Wavefront OBJ file of the C-alpha trace (Angstrom):
o trace
v 69.040 61.463 299.913
v 65.842 63.052 298.579
v 62.603 61.144 298.086
v 62.765 61.763 294.326
v 66.326 60.423 294.099
v 65.403 57.341 296.140
v 62.415 56.734 293.888
v 64.543 56.992 290.751
v 67.104 54.581 292.174
v 64.325 52.111 292.919
v 63.145 52.341 289.313
v 66.614 52.092 287.733
v 66.544 48.317 287.310
v 63.075 48.597 285.755
v 64.339 51.288 283.374
v 67.306 49.150 282.319
v 65.115 46.089 281.747
v 62.424 47.980 279.798
v 65.064 49.641 277.595
v 66.773 46.376 276.691
v 63.536 44.443 276.166
v 62.181 47.190 273.908
v 65.395 47.048 271.879
v 65.117 43.258 271.633
v 61.553 43.694 270.406
v 62.652 46.203 267.757
v 65.520 44.050 266.511
v 63.641 40.754 266.453
v 60.602 42.304 264.758
v 62.918 43.709 262.078
v 64.505 40.295 261.557
v 61.133 38.547 261.381
v 59.806 41.066 258.860
v 62.886 41.244 256.651
v 64.144 37.658 256.841
v 62.175 34.994 258.724
v 58.810 35.724 257.076
v 60.408 35.485 253.632
v 62.072 32.144 254.339
v 59.265 30.629 256.425
v 61.508 30.365 259.484
v 58.996 31.772 261.975
v 56.032 30.139 263.721
v 53.734 32.412 265.725
v 51.805 29.568 267.353
v 54.642 27.228 268.222
v 53.502 24.090 270.005
v 56.808 22.349 270.652
v 59.245 22.363 273.544
v 59.682 25.751 275.201
v 61.163 27.195 278.422
v 58.009 28.704 279.907
v 56.388 25.654 281.514
v 52.962 26.370 282.963
v 53.684 30.088 283.281
v 51.784 30.954 280.108
v 48.503 29.610 281.467
v 48.485 32.487 283.963
v 48.891 35.242 281.375
v 45.738 37.127 280.425
v 45.106 37.447 277.527
v 46.510 34.124 276.264
v 50.077 34.521 275.054
v 51.701 33.410 271.825
v 54.853 31.330 271.769
v 56.945 32.470 268.821
v 59.661 30.310 267.276
v 62.303 31.855 265.003
v 64.962 29.771 263.293
v 68.291 31.470 262.581
v 70.206 28.914 260.572
v 70.360 25.843 262.811
v 69.561 27.797 265.999
v 65.995 28.092 267.285
v 64.886 31.154 269.262
v 61.806 30.820 271.478
v 60.092 33.910 272.888
v 56.679 34.697 274.413
v 54.418 37.409 273.006
v 51.169 38.923 274.215
v 50.208 40.190 270.754
v 50.900 39.318 267.116
v 49.389 41.706 264.578
v 48.037 41.045 261.104
v 51.343 42.284 259.672
v 53.171 40.014 262.147
v 54.382 42.809 264.390
v 54.866 41.267 267.839
v 54.811 42.577 271.376
v 57.132 40.263 273.281
v 56.755 39.536 276.986
v 59.879 37.508 277.739
v 63.557 37.374 276.955
v 64.449 35.315 273.868
v 65.725 31.817 274.682
v 67.888 29.298 272.847
v 68.539 25.709 273.890
v 72.110 24.789 274.802
v 73.718 21.814 276.550
v 72.918 23.534 279.842
v 69.232 23.876 278.905
v 67.223 26.928 277.933
v 69.442 30.029 277.962
v 68.115 33.611 277.784
v 69.746 36.002 275.331
v 70.523 39.631 275.995
v 70.584 42.186 273.204
v 74.264 41.654 272.311
v 74.003 37.861 272.041
v 70.786 38.150 270.039
v 72.280 40.696 267.633
v 75.434 38.619 267.100
v 73.320 35.545 266.367
v 71.052 37.357 263.904
v 73.803 39.264 262.114
v 75.909 36.137 261.616
v 73.195 34.884 259.259
v 73.763 37.804 256.872
v 76.584 38.009 254.333
v 76.865 41.673 255.382
v 77.889 40.583 258.904
v 81.105 42.606 258.578
v 79.055 45.703 259.394
v 77.346 44.006 262.333
v 79.786 45.266 264.965
v 79.073 48.857 263.955
v 75.323 48.302 264.212
v 75.669 46.593 267.602
v 77.437 49.736 268.793
v 74.510 51.827 267.560
v 72.056 49.493 269.314
v 73.882 49.904 272.629
v 73.983 53.661 272.103
v 70.224 53.598 271.504
v 69.618 51.592 274.705
v 71.741 53.979 276.781
v 69.821 56.932 275.382
v 66.439 55.325 276.064
v 67.538 54.695 279.660
v 68.485 58.368 279.986
v 65.172 59.485 278.513
v 63.116 57.114 280.666
v 64.961 58.329 283.752
v 64.077 61.920 282.877
v 60.431 60.976 282.301
v 60.222 59.073 285.600
v 61.745 62.072 287.387
v 59.147 64.347 285.798
v 56.351 61.998 286.863
v 57.690 61.646 290.410
v 58.273 65.371 290.829
v 54.739 66.147 289.716
v 53.401 63.257 291.822
v 51.379 62.351 288.743
v 50.439 59.106 287.082
v 52.275 58.661 283.785
v 49.174 57.520 281.944
v 47.298 60.818 282.463
v 46.473 62.661 279.264
v 47.599 66.218 278.588
v 46.288 68.938 280.912
v 43.985 71.610 279.425
v 46.610 74.392 279.449
v 49.388 72.247 277.943
v 51.047 73.160 274.641
v 50.025 69.797 273.212
v 52.197 70.120 270.124
v 55.357 70.689 272.152
v 54.426 68.045 274.729
v 53.923 65.423 272.013
v 57.101 66.438 270.170
v 59.070 65.838 273.371
v 57.323 62.593 274.342
v 58.789 60.133 271.820
v 60.951 58.205 274.257
v 60.842 54.894 272.361
v 61.139 55.918 268.720
v 60.518 53.854 265.580
v 59.304 50.390 266.614
v 60.624 48.694 263.442
v 64.177 50.054 263.517
v 67.138 48.186 265.055
v 68.517 51.290 266.824
v 65.660 53.800 267.065
v 67.329 56.223 269.471
v 70.971 56.015 268.414
v 72.742 59.384 268.274
v 76.395 59.192 267.322
v 78.897 62.021 267.304
v 77.739 63.970 270.345
v 78.883 63.936 273.981
v 76.613 62.711 276.764
v 76.339 66.218 278.266
v 75.332 67.788 274.948
v 72.945 64.899 274.280
v 71.039 65.623 277.488
v 71.208 69.379 276.961
v 69.534 69.214 273.536
v 67.324 66.097 273.433
v 63.550 66.590 273.281
v 62.871 63.425 275.304
v 64.214 65.074 278.483
v 62.125 68.219 277.963
v 65.143 70.271 276.897
v 65.270 73.909 275.843
v 68.443 75.796 275.006
v 69.988 78.875 273.452
v 71.558 78.842 270.006
v 75.216 79.592 269.343
v 75.553 82.815 267.361
v 78.106 84.342 265.019
v 78.480 87.918 263.864
v 78.409 87.562 260.090
v 79.013 89.996 257.246
v 75.547 90.205 255.600
v 77.166 89.848 252.164
v 77.997 86.162 252.791
v 74.491 85.152 253.918
v 72.545 83.367 251.169
v 68.751 83.459 251.279
v 66.081 81.547 249.391
v 62.392 82.383 249.419
v 60.722 84.573 252.021
v 63.020 86.884 254.039
v 63.754 85.501 257.504
v 66.555 87.653 258.929
v 64.049 89.539 261.098
v 63.049 86.214 262.646
v 66.685 85.528 263.554
v 66.896 89.037 265.028
v 63.767 88.283 267.070
v 65.509 85.233 268.563
v 68.973 86.729 269.147
v 67.969 90.290 270.007
v 70.592 91.747 267.636
v 71.129 92.376 263.934
v 73.663 90.630 261.695
v 73.874 87.525 263.860
v 73.527 84.030 262.438
v 73.027 80.827 264.479
v 73.996 77.189 264.521
v 72.801 74.252 266.611
v 74.856 73.621 269.797
v 75.893 70.208 268.457
v 77.437 71.871 265.393
v 79.666 74.424 267.152
v 82.842 72.322 267.394
v 82.474 71.021 263.834
v 82.245 74.564 262.455
v 85.156 75.857 264.523
v 87.377 73.080 263.154
v 86.694 73.905 259.499
v 89.781 75.527 257.888
v 87.611 77.874 255.814
v 85.818 79.068 258.947
v 89.156 79.801 260.613
v 90.231 81.749 257.528
v 86.958 83.722 257.608
v 87.586 84.630 261.260
v 91.073 85.871 260.386
v 89.559 87.979 257.593
v 86.897 89.340 259.999
v 84.082 88.042 257.797
v 82.646 86.031 260.658
v 83.228 86.119 264.415
v 81.947 83.764 267.139
v 79.669 85.485 269.662
v 78.462 82.592 271.826
v 75.217 81.326 273.305
v 72.490 83.916 273.703
v 68.891 84.834 272.901
v 65.604 83.007 273.305
v 65.594 79.393 274.434
v 64.168 77.091 271.756
v 62.656 73.631 272.158
v 63.871 70.585 270.205
v 61.098 68.640 268.481
v 60.916 64.921 267.716
v 63.444 65.180 264.874
v 65.948 66.616 267.422
v 67.416 69.202 265.030
v 64.140 71.018 264.250
v 63.441 73.628 266.928
v 60.216 75.269 268.079
v 59.100 78.267 270.075
v 55.411 79.044 270.637
v 55.932 82.745 269.837
v 57.740 82.201 266.516
v 56.112 81.902 263.089
v 58.493 79.144 261.981
v 60.104 75.926 263.056
v 63.866 76.120 262.447
v 65.468 73.006 260.954
v 69.204 73.030 261.648
v 72.099 71.034 260.276
v 73.944 68.673 262.635
v 76.814 66.360 261.774
v 75.345 63.721 264.068
v 74.016 60.331 262.991
v 70.417 59.970 264.117
v 69.208 56.412 263.368
v 69.967 56.064 259.634
v 71.595 59.322 258.575
v 73.982 62.131 259.413
v 71.506 65.018 259.499
v 73.370 67.712 257.595
v 71.521 70.174 255.381
v 72.813 69.943 251.830
v 71.986 73.184 250.030
v 70.259 71.415 247.140
v 67.918 69.738 249.662
v 66.991 73.085 251.169
v 66.578 74.502 247.685
v 64.192 71.680 246.792
v 62.036 72.327 249.880
v 61.680 76.033 249.102
v 61.124 75.368 245.391
v 58.453 72.763 246.144
v 56.683 75.121 248.534
v 56.409 77.699 245.754
v 55.654 75.151 243.027
v 52.900 73.428 244.990
v 51.074 76.526 246.222
v 48.267 76.159 243.619
v 47.846 72.488 244.549
v 47.834 73.281 248.265
v 45.111 75.868 247.673
v 42.943 73.438 245.679
v 43.428 70.633 248.202
v 42.365 72.912 251.052
v 38.979 73.183 249.320
v 38.605 69.500 248.376
v 40.092 68.086 251.609
v 39.459 70.770 254.243
v 40.823 68.587 257.028
v 44.156 67.957 255.290
v 47.038 70.430 255.263
v 50.710 70.807 254.407
v 53.278 72.633 256.517
v 55.067 74.830 253.928
v 58.817 75.435 254.030
v 59.030 78.847 252.353
v 62.608 79.868 253.125
v 66.170 78.707 253.669
v 69.398 80.464 254.575
v 73.076 79.621 254.901
v 76.525 81.189 255.050
v 78.652 80.895 251.916
v 82.376 81.693 251.942
v 82.999 80.864 248.291
v 85.159 83.974 247.823
v 87.601 82.792 250.493
v 88.140 79.214 249.367
v 87.425 76.443 246.900
v 83.992 74.977 246.271
v 85.115 71.806 248.048
v 86.076 73.845 251.133
v 82.839 75.838 251.024
v 80.423 72.886 250.894
v 80.898 71.903 254.580
v 80.325 75.549 255.520
v 77.057 75.878 253.609
v 75.903 72.533 255.009
v 76.728 73.388 258.626
v 75.003 76.767 258.451
v 72.110 75.476 256.324
v 68.821 76.434 257.963
v 65.294 75.632 256.759
v 62.226 77.554 257.944
v 58.955 75.622 258.238
v 55.639 77.358 258.893
v 54.254 76.482 262.291
v 50.641 75.861 263.261
v 49.023 79.133 264.274
v 48.492 79.957 267.931
v 44.711 79.936 267.394
v 44.746 76.483 265.786
v 47.034 75.124 268.489
v 44.636 76.348 271.164
v 41.490 75.034 269.474
v 42.680 71.827 267.770
v 45.275 70.793 270.406
v 47.525 69.069 267.830
v 49.748 66.098 268.626
v 52.400 64.223 266.641
v 50.878 60.907 265.536
v 53.832 58.873 266.797
v 53.285 60.190 270.321
v 49.855 58.527 270.321
v 50.708 55.219 268.680
v 53.468 54.195 271.051
v 53.944 52.816 274.554
v 53.554 55.016 277.589
v 56.536 55.574 279.855
v 54.963 54.434 283.121
v 55.329 51.099 284.826
v 52.161 49.758 283.203
v 52.198 48.206 279.724
v 49.800 50.624 278.083
v 49.772 52.538 274.806
v 49.200 56.287 274.870
v 46.323 55.945 272.410
v 44.619 53.383 274.664
v 44.298 56.060 277.338
v 42.894 58.454 274.732
v 40.281 55.937 273.543
v 39.280 55.025 277.095
v 38.627 58.701 277.813
v 36.567 59.036 274.624
v 34.554 55.921 275.456
v 33.761 57.330 278.903
v 32.934 60.784 277.520
v 30.554 59.446 274.858
v 29.217 56.527 276.899
v 30.279 54.052 274.205
v 32.230 50.817 274.132
v 35.973 50.803 273.488
v 35.673 48.939 270.166
v 32.970 51.295 268.900
v 35.069 54.343 269.747
v 38.218 52.812 268.221
v 36.443 52.142 264.909
v 34.915 55.623 264.787
v 38.262 57.259 265.590
v 40.040 55.238 262.903
v 37.288 55.966 260.368
v 37.656 59.715 260.856
v 41.448 59.765 260.962
v 42.061 57.430 258.018
v 39.488 59.246 255.867
v 41.337 62.568 256.188
v 44.841 61.120 255.923
v 44.195 58.730 253.014
v 42.165 61.242 251.013
v 44.862 63.900 251.213
v 47.851 61.631 250.611
v 46.285 59.641 247.762
v 44.849 62.690 246.006
v 48.314 64.226 246.092
v 49.781 61.061 244.592
v 47.169 60.185 241.963
v 45.887 63.558 240.808
v 48.998 65.689 241.248
v 51.964 63.298 241.213
v 53.138 64.477 244.650
v 54.757 61.774 246.789
v 54.502 62.754 250.441
v 56.167 61.003 253.363
v 53.291 60.607 255.855
v 55.028 58.398 258.387
v 54.127 58.755 262.056
v 56.725 61.388 262.890
v 55.716 63.541 259.900
v 51.997 63.428 260.719
v 50.284 65.789 263.163
v 46.672 65.299 264.251
v 44.241 67.995 265.416
v 41.062 67.293 267.406
v 37.635 68.833 267.850
v 36.262 69.736 271.260
v 34.873 66.202 271.671
v 38.270 64.600 271.080
v 37.709 63.272 267.537
v 40.390 63.778 264.842
v 39.367 66.548 262.426
v 42.662 67.845 261.010
v 45.821 66.187 259.686
v 49.015 68.038 258.801
v 51.810 66.347 256.838
v 55.215 67.977 257.113
v 58.695 67.691 255.576
v 58.471 69.133 252.063
v 62.238 68.677 251.974
v 61.525 64.946 251.695
v 58.616 65.305 249.256
v 59.101 63.893 245.746
v 57.440 64.372 242.342
v 56.430 61.672 239.879
v 58.177 62.033 236.531
v 54.923 61.103 234.765
v 53.221 64.216 236.173
v 56.149 66.639 236.310
v 58.167 66.758 233.059
v 61.402 68.717 232.930
v 59.841 71.834 231.400
v 57.669 72.295 234.511
v 60.751 72.248 236.745
v 62.962 74.659 234.820
v 63.322 76.877 237.870
v 65.233 74.143 239.707
v 68.932 73.446 239.448
v 69.652 70.082 237.715
v 70.844 68.435 240.957
v 67.738 69.644 242.786
v 65.448 68.507 239.965
v 66.883 65.003 239.909
v 66.694 64.766 243.706
v 62.910 65.336 243.693
v 62.014 63.071 240.756
v 60.637 59.606 241.489
v 59.638 56.783 239.200
v 56.061 55.485 239.415
v 57.134 52.281 241.180
v 59.429 53.938 243.710
v 56.857 56.632 244.441
v 54.032 54.152 245.003
v 56.095 51.980 247.339
v 57.003 55.008 249.394
v 53.415 56.252 249.607
v 51.974 52.863 250.587
v 54.740 52.104 253.061
v 54.461 55.441 254.881
v 50.653 55.621 254.764
v 49.615 52.013 255.398
v 52.534 50.117 256.938
v 54.286 52.784 258.998
v 51.311 54.938 259.973
v 47.939 53.177 259.929
v 49.168 49.665 260.756
v 50.968 50.943 263.858
v 47.814 52.778 264.931
v 45.788 49.596 264.427
v 48.387 47.549 266.318
v 48.092 49.753 269.399
v 44.310 50.160 269.128
v 43.701 46.421 268.985
v 46.256 44.875 271.326
v 45.010 41.398 272.303
v 41.893 41.663 270.086
v 42.010 40.084 266.634
v 38.322 40.890 266.228
v 38.902 44.629 266.668
v 41.986 44.506 264.466
v 39.947 42.970 261.637
v 37.261 45.648 262.044
v 39.851 48.431 261.890
v 41.468 47.064 258.730
v 38.002 46.805 257.175
v 37.384 50.467 258.026
v 40.594 51.431 256.211
v 39.783 49.207 253.235
v 36.330 50.770 252.874
v 37.887 54.240 252.861
v 40.436 53.218 250.212
v 37.699 51.698 248.042
v 35.720 54.933 248.250
v 38.757 57.007 247.259
v 39.493 54.631 244.372
v 35.976 55.233 243.028
v 36.345 59.035 243.063
v 39.989 59.966 242.432
v 41.566 59.679 238.986
v 45.195 59.550 237.879
v 45.149 60.935 234.342
v 48.937 60.904 233.896
v 49.973 57.457 235.091
v 48.913 54.050 236.385
v 47.969 55.162 239.897
v 44.380 53.931 239.670
v 45.516 50.427 238.720
v 47.947 50.434 241.631
v 45.259 51.624 244.057
v 42.842 48.953 242.795
v 45.461 46.262 243.396
v 46.106 47.685 246.861
v 42.468 47.497 247.973
v 42.057 43.982 246.557
v 44.971 42.537 248.486
v 48.286 42.888 246.646
v 51.266 42.637 249.023
v 52.339 45.694 251.036
v 55.855 47.178 250.780
v 57.727 47.428 254.088
v 61.001 49.303 254.407
v 64.071 47.185 255.245
v 65.532 49.205 258.098
v 67.710 46.383 259.428
v 69.248 45.531 256.070
v 69.761 49.221 255.316
v 71.816 49.619 258.483
v 73.756 46.371 258.006
v 74.733 47.434 254.499
v 75.438 51.022 255.610
v 73.216 52.287 252.820
v 71.949 55.870 252.663
v 68.286 56.033 253.574
v 67.316 57.004 250.011
v 68.617 53.597 248.833
v 66.667 51.555 251.387
v 64.926 48.519 249.937
v 61.531 46.979 250.659
v 60.170 43.554 251.494
v 56.603 42.498 250.708
v 54.090 41.676 253.453
v 50.833 39.779 253.070
v 47.971 42.251 252.927
v 45.038 42.367 255.372
v 42.978 43.637 252.409
v 43.197 40.189 250.798
v 39.732 38.514 250.729
v 40.865 35.443 252.686
v 43.411 37.033 255.003
v 41.347 36.805 258.192
v 39.558 33.534 257.414
v 40.638 31.470 260.408
v 44.314 32.193 259.858
v 44.999 33.869 263.200
v 44.170 33.109 266.807
l 1 2 3 4 5 6 7 8 9 10 11 12 13 14 15 16 17 18 19 20 21 22 23 24 25 26 27 28 29 30 31 32 33 34 35 36 37 38 39 40 41 42 43 44 45 46 47 48 49 50 51 52 53 54 55 56 57 58 59 60 61 62 63 64 65 66 67 68 69 70 71 72 73 74 75 76 77 78 79 80 81 82 83 84 85 86 87 88 89 90 91 92 93 94 95 96 97 98 99 100 101 102 103 104 105 106 107 108 109 110 111 112 113 114 115 116 117 118 119 120 121 122 123 124 125 126 127 128 129 130 131 132 133 134 135 136 137 138 139 140 141 142 143 144 145 146 147 148 149 150 151 152 153 154 155 156 157 158 159 160 161 162 163 164 165 166 167 168 169 170 171 172 173 174 175 176 177 178 179 180 181 182 183 184 185 186 187 188 189 190 191 192 193 194 195 196 197 198 199 200 201 202 203 204 205 206 207 208 209 210 211 212 213 214 215 216 217 218 219 220 221 222 223 224 225 226 227 228 229 230 231 232 233 234 235 236 237 238 239 240 241 242 243 244 245 246 247 248 249 250 251 252 253 254 255 256 257 258 259 260 261 262 263 264 265 266 267 268 269 270 271 272 273 274 275 276 277 278 279 280 281 282 283 284 285 286 287 288 289 290 291 292 293 294 295 296 297 298 299 300 301 302 303 304 305 306 307 308 309 310 311 312 313 314 315 316 317 318 319 320 321 322 323 324 325 326 327 328 329 330 331 332 333 334 335 336 337 338 339 340 341 342 343 344 345 346 347 348 349 350 351 352 353 354 355 356 357 358 359 360 361 362 363 364 365 366 367 368 369 370 371 372 373 374 375 376 377 378 379 380 381 382 383 384 385 386 387 388 389 390 391 392 393 394 395 396 397 398 399 400 401 402 403 404 405 406 407 408 409 410 411 412 413 414 415 416 417 418 419 420 421 422 423 424 425 426 427 428 429 430 431 432 433 434 435 436 437 438 439 440 441 442 443 444 445 446 447 448 449 450 451 452 453 454 455 456 457 458 459 460 461 462 463 464 465 466 467 468 469 470 471 472 473 474 475 476 477 478 479 480 481 482 483 484 485 486 487 488 489 490 491 492 493 494 495 496 497 498 499 500 501 502 503 504 505 506 507 508 509 510 511 512 513 514 515 516 517 518 519 520 521 522 523 524 525 526 527 528 529 530 531 532 533 534 535 536 537 538 539 540 541 542 543 544 545 546 547 548 549 550 551 552 553 554 555 556 557 558 559 560 561 562 563 564 565 566 567 568 569 570 571 572 573 574 575 576 577 578 579 580 581 582 583 584 585 586 587 588 589 590 591 592 593 594 595 596 597 598 599 600 601 602 603 604 605 606 607 608
């Protein structure tokens, strides 16, 4: 048995424990946010009977004991950190008291207890299956990361080496996923072998599956991209699909008819190997001008990730429509940038079948092309996906990736950790908030700047100087700013898919910008330090106040909404747990309201 294999076996129990405890943390944080905070059934400084005895007196920094009531059942769990938005980092298993005494709960028992309190509990079994799938996947990904660390004989907390493609490394480093989702790494509808073959978290690269296609049935929108496909495959008249989509396509009756009519013929796997990014289905190659966003009939967290043609049409239409705005913003906010999506392609076999038969074909072959970051910018700015920074490392130590980054900056600049953290946040939040809020208020553009959609570039000293926001496919337009006559070039279905009301648009902007993005950064920056956390929220508030004094919404009520935000109105937080329990599409997800750290009295002796 090799040394590496022995080492992995020794770590297996640690991997299993870390995976389950992370999943417990995700699930219980979701429940606290979406239920217990609303009903007052949570106490973050519980002083009653608990199972930990004198153990907590040995923990540095001092731990919290958190009590959560679920109906008549009390859960007790230890935490090392409780944030301003009540996001917890737990350090023990959850316990309930039974006749036998304090009993620890695993993920299944905890989920069954929590879901029984919802009237939607009929969908709980399905979600528990997704949670277990997520845990199994995290274990697989952690095992791959530990193997990489052991093979390289490196310490997992080391930052990226100078010659690393930092964008690719960060895209493939999101082992844990969304911290406020009940099943952040669930992937349903794909075999274990294909999962490992195509998952970014294991450092995968793979060839595409290609078909010889009659050029007359290929539909194109926007900039021509067939030469790019030829560059990847090495041949003309070939069209690809993602490896996870091959079986689905082959089983479509219309595809089988097209093969019989010699309109399309399977060729197989060939060409350049591409790298999956954090979204799994979007692929990257450092020599290509575009990311390629494929369709897969696989459920990743909330949704089956198929490419409806109207969604691709909206991305390309928005890229063209927003070009003047993008140009103006590049002058006003030179550190802020979009990642345009100028083209889409698919295969349409409408002449061989009904529209109903053709829709699955166009969805399966739907392919969106997103402009990449230039080679020169990648070399100079060393970009990283924001989520890869504001998450836990994969080593044996409990340490956030961004903590390592800030420690290096503090050493480099001979400054204290808190000073560096505040300066970093000031620079990052200024670029991000200015760009996102100008888009919303001045132009009626509702971006989706959550952590996975945000990429950060750095100067040579390590400070953030550039922010890219991607996913124009998910970008929306406020009806107050974009009347129907300005969108005449869009099909009716596409037009209605991009329109948002003022209220829905504002909730989405604030949730993605403040709750999903900046609050998670602050959480990881200020673990165990309420003082630093308060300073960081004050930095963000000062930036928002400055933007509110300079940016004007002439078409709607955006300025009033921004004023209420900076003076402490509650923050919208997406209900990921309830969305999954109700089996709702992600576009219909609801929000709960959190107390705001911008409120004048929020930090006045309220927290430890």
